[in-house]
ZALOLO-878811 format. One record per residue: x, y, z of N, C-alpha, C, CB in turn; chain; residue in one letter. Coordinates in nm, 4 decimals. Glycine has a CB too. Layout:
N
       nX       nY       nZ      caX      caY      caZ       cX       cY       cZ      cbX      cbY      cbZ c r
        X        Y        Z        X        Y        Z        X        Y        Z        X        Y        Z A A
...
This chain:
69
       nX       nY       nZ      caX      caY      caZ       cX       cY       cZ      cbX      cbY      cbZ c r
  -0.0533   0.6053  -0.4529   0.0358   0.6917  -0.3782   0.1262   0.7627  -0.4784   0.1188   0.6110  -0.2729 A V
   0.1272   0.8946  -0.4729   0.2092   0.9751  -0.5630   0.3219   1.0403  -0.4838   0.1235   1.0827  -0.6352 A L
   0.4424   1.0221  -0.5316   0.5560   1.0904  -0.4719   0.6080   1.1910  -0.5724   0.6674   0.9901  -0.4295 A T
   0.6534   1.3041  -0.5231   0.6974   1.4108  -0.6122   0.8054   1.4910  -0.5428   0.5792   1.5019  -0.6538 A D
   0.9127   1.5169  -0.6120   1.0241   1.5916  -0.5552   0.9875   1.7377  -0.5273   1.1435   1.5852  -0.6488 A Y
   0.8975   1.7940  -0.6079   0.8662   1.9360  -0.5957   0.7345   1.9661  -0.5259   0.8640   1.9971  -0.7299 A L
   0.6502   1.8650  -0.5047   0.5183   1.8867  -0.4454   0.4979   1.7919  -0.3273   0.4068   1.8667  -0.5510 A K
   0.3882   1.8112  -0.2568   0.3541   1.7236  -0.1451   0.3242   1.5823  -0.1948   0.2336   1.7795  -0.0676 A A
   0.3620   1.4839  -0.1156   0.3272   1.3449  -0.1451   0.1769   1.3288  -0.1236   0.4088   1.2445  -0.0551 A N
   0.1115   1.2489  -0.2090  -0.0346   1.2413  -0.2087  -0.0846   1.0972  -0.2146  -0.0910   1.3200  -0.3257 A Q
  -0.2092   1.0796  -0.1699  -0.2792   0.9518  -0.1845  -0.4010   0.9763  -0.2728  -0.3208   0.8915  -0.0445 A V
  -0.4124   0.8977  -0.3783  -0.5291   0.9038  -0.4664  -0.6070   0.7733  -0.4515  -0.4868   0.9277  -0.6161 A W
  -0.7399   0.7801  -0.4648  -0.8285   0.6655  -0.4432  -0.8987   0.6292  -0.5739  -0.9326   0.6963  -0.3322 A I
  -0.9047   0.4979  -0.6035  -0.9781   0.4483  -0.7197  -1.1276   0.4612  -0.6912  -0.9395   0.2996  -0.7524 A N
  -1.2035   0.5207  -0.7842  -1.3466   0.5413  -0.7627  -1.4323   0.4234  -0.8102  -1.3907   0.6671  -0.8334 A D
  -1.3676   0.3150  -0.8556  -1.4414   0.1968  -0.8988  -1.4756   0.1965  -1.0467  -1.5667   0.1848  -0.8200 A G
  -1.4499   0.3060  -1.1166  -1.4791   0.3130  -1.2593  -1.3506   0.3184  -1.3420  -1.5662   0.4350  -1.2894 A T
  -1.2381   0.2915  -1.2760  -1.1101   0.2962  -1.3457  -1.0425   0.4319  -1.3394  -1.1292   0.2575  -1.4880 A G
  -1.1012   0.5219  -1.2633  -1.0427   0.6555  -1.2473  -0.9992   0.6750  -1.1024  -1.1440   0.7661  -1.2893 A R
  -0.9012   0.7617  -1.0860  -0.8512   0.7930  -0.9530  -0.8787   0.9391  -0.9215  -0.7005   0.7623  -0.9421 A F
  -0.9112   0.9652  -0.7954  -0.9346   1.1018  -0.7505  -0.8485   1.1331  -0.6298  -1.0824   1.1234  -0.7174 A G
  -0.8133   1.2572  -0.6168  -0.7307   1.3029  -0.5060  -0.8086   1.2915  -0.3755  -0.6838   1.4481  -0.5288 A D
  -0.7542   1.2186  -0.2797  -0.8203   1.1996  -0.1507  -0.8023   1.3191  -0.0584  -0.7676   1.0751  -0.0832 A S
  -0.7088   1.4069  -0.0929  -0.6792   1.5201  -0.0054  -0.5754   1.4878   0.1004  -0.8048   1.5671   0.0611 A G
  -0.5320   1.3620   0.1069  -0.4322   1.3204   0.2048  -0.2937   1.3596   0.1553  -0.4400   1.1678   0.2309 A I
  -0.2194   1.4296   0.2379  -0.0803   1.4655   0.2108   0.0053   1.4051   0.3219  -0.0614   1.6220   0.2022 A R
   0.1252   1.3625   0.2894   0.2089   1.2996   0.3914   0.3555   1.3279   0.3668   0.1850   1.1495   0.3950 A F
   0.4347   1.3004   0.4681   0.5790   1.3089   0.4545   0.6417   1.4290   0.5213   0.6143   1.3099   0.3128 A G
   0.5611   1.5285   0.5551   0.6129   1.6445   0.6259   0.7316   1.7116   0.5587   0.6512   1.6048   0.7625 A G
   0.7305   1.7233   0.4254   0.8396   1.7862   0.3539   0.9486   1.6901   0.3104   0.8985   1.8916   0.4378 A G
   0.9374   1.5630   0.3502   1.0340   1.4616   0.3078   1.0077   1.4277   0.1615   1.0251   1.3334   0.3974 A Q
   1.1138   1.4174   0.0837   1.0998   1.3831  -0.0578   1.1259   1.2342  -0.0760   1.1968   1.4670  -0.1455 A F
   1.0323   1.1664  -0.1383   1.0460   1.0237  -0.1656   1.0595   1.0026  -0.3156   0.9251   0.9442  -0.1095 A Y
   1.1402   0.9062  -0.3531   1.1590   0.8727  -0.4940   1.0516   0.7751  -0.5413   1.2986   0.8130  -0.5168 A R
   1.0213   0.6759  -0.4591   0.9234   0.5731  -0.4958   0.8404   0.5350  -0.3738   0.9940   0.4481  -0.5545 A H
   0.7182   0.4922  -0.4000   0.6322   0.4332  -0.2976   0.5847   0.2986  -0.3509   0.5104   0.5276  -0.2617 A A
   0.6011   0.1954  -0.2725   0.5581   0.0614  -0.3116   0.4622   0.0091  -0.2055   0.6803  -0.0349  -0.3294 A H
   0.3492  -0.0451  -0.2513   0.2471  -0.0977  -0.1613   0.2502  -0.2494  -0.1621   0.1078  -0.0468  -0.2010 A L
   0.2313  -0.3080  -0.0457   0.2249  -0.4531  -0.0333   0.1983  -0.4906   0.1111   0.3550  -0.5187  -0.0831 A G
   0.1612  -0.6128   0.1328   0.1366  -0.6620   0.2684   0.2698  -0.7087   0.3273   0.0307  -0.7784   0.2686 A D
   0.3437  -0.6169   0.3846   0.4788  -0.6468   0.4317   0.4831  -0.7261   0.5614   0.5541  -0.5198   0.4500 A L
   0.3766  -0.7179   0.6417   0.3769  -0.7888   0.7697   0.2810  -0.9071   0.7743   0.3425  -0.6934   0.8797 A D
   0.2183  -0.9415   0.6604   0.1353  -1.0612   0.6503   0.0014  -1.0541   0.7218   0.2100  -1.1755   0.7028 A G
  -0.0504  -0.9327   0.7502  -0.1773  -0.9222   0.8223  -0.2966  -0.8945   0.7315  -0.1678  -0.8140   0.9256 A D
  -0.2745  -0.8894   0.5984  -0.3830  -0.8675   0.5044  -0.4078  -0.7223   0.4680  -0.5061  -0.9240   0.5593 A G
  -0.3391  -0.6276   0.5333  -0.3529  -0.4851   0.5030  -0.2353  -0.4393   0.4176  -0.3615  -0.4013   0.6331 A D
  -0.2604  -0.3377   0.3339  -0.1508  -0.2804   0.2549  -0.0615  -0.1933   0.3425  -0.2063  -0.1980   0.1368 A L
   0.0668  -0.2159   0.3324   0.1678  -0.1340   0.3977   0.2427  -0.0591   0.2882   0.2655  -0.2208   0.4856 A D
   0.3252   0.0385   0.3270   0.3949   0.1217   0.2285   0.5450   0.1217   0.2553   0.3404   0.2659   0.2308 A V
   0.6232   0.0961   0.1494   0.7681   0.1148   0.1538   0.7979   0.2426   0.0763   0.8461  -0.0099   0.0936 A F
   0.8651   0.3380   0.1415   0.8979   0.4658   0.0794   1.0485   0.4758   0.0613   0.8449   0.5840   0.1641 A L
   1.0917   0.4938  -0.0637   1.2340   0.5059  -0.0950   1.2684   0.6534  -0.1104   1.2704   0.4264  -0.2243 A A
   1.3730   0.6965  -0.0419   1.4168   0.8350  -0.0501   1.5185   0.8516  -0.1629   1.4771   0.8807   0.0841 A T
   1.5681   0.9726  -0.1793   1.6644   1.0030  -0.2855   1.8063   0.9644  -0.2493   1.6598   1.1492  -0.3185 A F
   1.8331   0.9365  -0.1238   1.9687   0.9012  -0.0838   1.9953   0.9421   0.0596   2.0703   0.9661  -0.1764 A G
   2.1194   0.9313   0.1013   2.1538   0.9577   0.2411   2.1198   1.0998   0.2838   2.3008   0.9320   0.2638 A L
   2.1336   1.1945   0.1956   2.1033   1.3328   0.2296   1.9570   1.3514   0.2662   2.1394   1.4239   0.1145 A R
   1.8691   1.2760   0.2024   1.7256   1.2861   0.2269   1.6792   1.1988   0.3433   1.6499   1.2483   0.1022 A E
   1.7674   1.1215   0.4017   1.7288   1.0345   0.5122   1.7099   0.8915   0.4661   1.6017   1.0850   0.5772 A G
   1.6841   0.8029   0.5611   1.6704   0.6609   0.5277   1.5367   0.6294   0.4606   1.6855   0.5767   0.6531 A P
   1.5317   0.5161   0.3918   1.4048   0.4651   0.3414   1.3149   0.4367   0.4609   1.4252   0.3368   0.2538 A N
   1.1833   0.4333   0.4370   1.0886   0.4129   0.5457   0.9883   0.3043   0.5099   1.0159   0.5434   0.5790 A E
   0.9400   0.2349   0.6120   0.8278   0.1421   0.5985   0.7186   0.1908   0.6921   0.8698  -0.0066   0.6310 A I
   0.5990   0.2095   0.6366   0.4840   0.2490   0.7168   0.3876   0.1313   0.7202   0.4151   0.3779   0.6595 A W
   0.3671   0.0755   0.8403   0.2778  -0.0381   0.8569   0.1355   0.0107   0.8815   0.3251  -0.1280   0.9726 A F
   0.0410  -0.0492   0.8098  -0.1013  -0.0203   0.8276  -0.1513  -0.1090   0.9406  -0.1834  -0.0444   0.6945 A N
  -0.1986  -0.0467   1.0470  -0.2499  -0.1225   1.1612  -0.4022  -0.1275   1.1609  -0.2000  -0.0615   1.2920 A H
  -0.4624  -0.0931   1.0458  -0.6065  -0.1064   1.0295  -0.6879  -0.0021   1.1029  -0.6486  -0.2397   1.0744 A G
  -0.6287   0.1089   1.1343  -0.7024   0.2126   1.2092  -0.7546   0.3188   1.1171  -0.6141   0.2763   1.3157 A Q
């Protein structure tokens, strides 16, 4: 997961050879995130995402739960 103050937030996928390629997925709807951290936050075995913003002006931090869909 790539976050960028000047560009769209992106998801890149590992191709199995140690390289990553752009999946074409963009997210955030113009929201700027400082950091993205992946982990199983709800204990269901799927990766969830914690997104940290730049501060109060940019809105609250967010947690996106993966529901396996």
